[in-house]
N, C-alpha and C positions, 0 to 999 in steps of 0.2 A: 548372425549365424543361428540356425535352428538346431535344436537338439533332437536326436532320434527319440521316437516315442518310447522305445524299450531298448536301451543301450545293451548291446550284446557283450556280455562278459561271462566267460566260462569259469566255473569254480576250479577248473584244473589249471588255470594260469599259474605258472611257477612262482610268481610274486605274491599271489593271493593266498596267504597262510594265516592261521590263527595268531601266530606270533607277530606278524606284520600288522594285523588288525589291532591287536592289543597295543602295539607300539604306537600306531596312529592315535588311538584313543588316549593313551597315557600322555603322549607328547602334546596333543591338542589341549587336554584339560590342564596340563601343567602351565601352558601359555594362557589359557582362558582364566585360570585362577589369579594370575598376575596382572591381567588386563585391567586398566583403569575404568573402563566402561562396563564390561560384563563380569569382571571378577567379583565385585561386591555382591552382585545378585547370586552368582553361583555359591560363593562362600557363605552367604546368609542361609541358603537353603540346604546345602549338602553337608550333612554331619559326619558321614563315614565315606571318605573319598575312595578308599580301597573297594568298598562295596559298590559305589556308584560307577567307578571305572570298570569293574568286572561286569556290571549290569549293562553298561553301554557297549562294552566289547561284545557281549552276547547279542545285543540288538544288531550291531553291524555284522556280526557273524551270520545271524539269521537273514539279514538283508541281502548280503552278497554271496554267502556260501550256502544259503538255504538250510542251515543247521536246525532251525526251529527251537533254538535254546532260549530265545526271548519270548515271553508270553505276556508281557505287561501291556499297559495302555500308556504310550509315551505322551500323548497330548494332555492327559489329565493333570499331571503335576505342573504343567506350564500355564494352565488356564488362570491360576491365581497370582501369577507373578506380574510385576509391573513392567512388562516387556513392551517395547516400542520398535518401530522400524529400524532405528539405528542399532538396537541390540542384535537384531537378526543380521543386519549388514556386517557388524563386527564379527559375530559368530561365524558367518560364512567366510569372511576374509581370513580369519585365523584357521578355520578348518581347511579351506582350499589351499592355503600356503603349506600347511602341514601335510595334506594329502599329496601334494606335488613333491614334497621333500622325500616322503617315504616310498611312494609308488611312482612309476613312470607311465607315460602315455595313456593307454586305454584304461588301465586299472585306476589311475588317479582320476581320470575323467568320469569313470563310472561312479566313484564315491562322490565326486563333486555334483554330478547331475542328481543323484539321490538326495544329497544334502540340500540342494536348492529346492527340490520338491518338498522336502520335509519342512524347511524354513517357511515356504509359502503356505503349506498346510497349517502349520502352527499359527502363523501370523493371521491367516483368515479365520481360523477357529477362535482365536483370542478376540479378534474383532467382533465376531458373531456374538460371543458371550457378553460383550460390552454394548451390544445393540448397534454396532457399526457394520459397514460393508467394506471389505478389502478385496482387492484383486491381486492375483499373483504378480510378484515383482521380480522374482529371481529365476523362474523356470519357464519363462515365456519364450 
């Protein structure tokens, strides 16, 4: 199945609210922190979880609602982490399951498509800094 180049999701969708975005982020990170594979990486890096969850909520709000609240550089903090393909696979599995629990249909899919593109971008960026070549694996 091919993904649309630019999935149509309108910010006026009734399920697409700041509260639901915050719930997605908080629920996902609650699960990620407990995960045996990615939990240790997150827990070693994130010192203030409330701040991190607020920042990532701003990121997703900017991505899907176009609020412009996030102005950071999301790739940068990930470049130094010991991340491998299996970490991205687990991150996506947890994120996709959470997105489908909180949102239905096109809203969940819009988050998932964006998350897959982000995972590929980060994975390829990290590979580049290591002198490796990586192709997209999740958003093809």
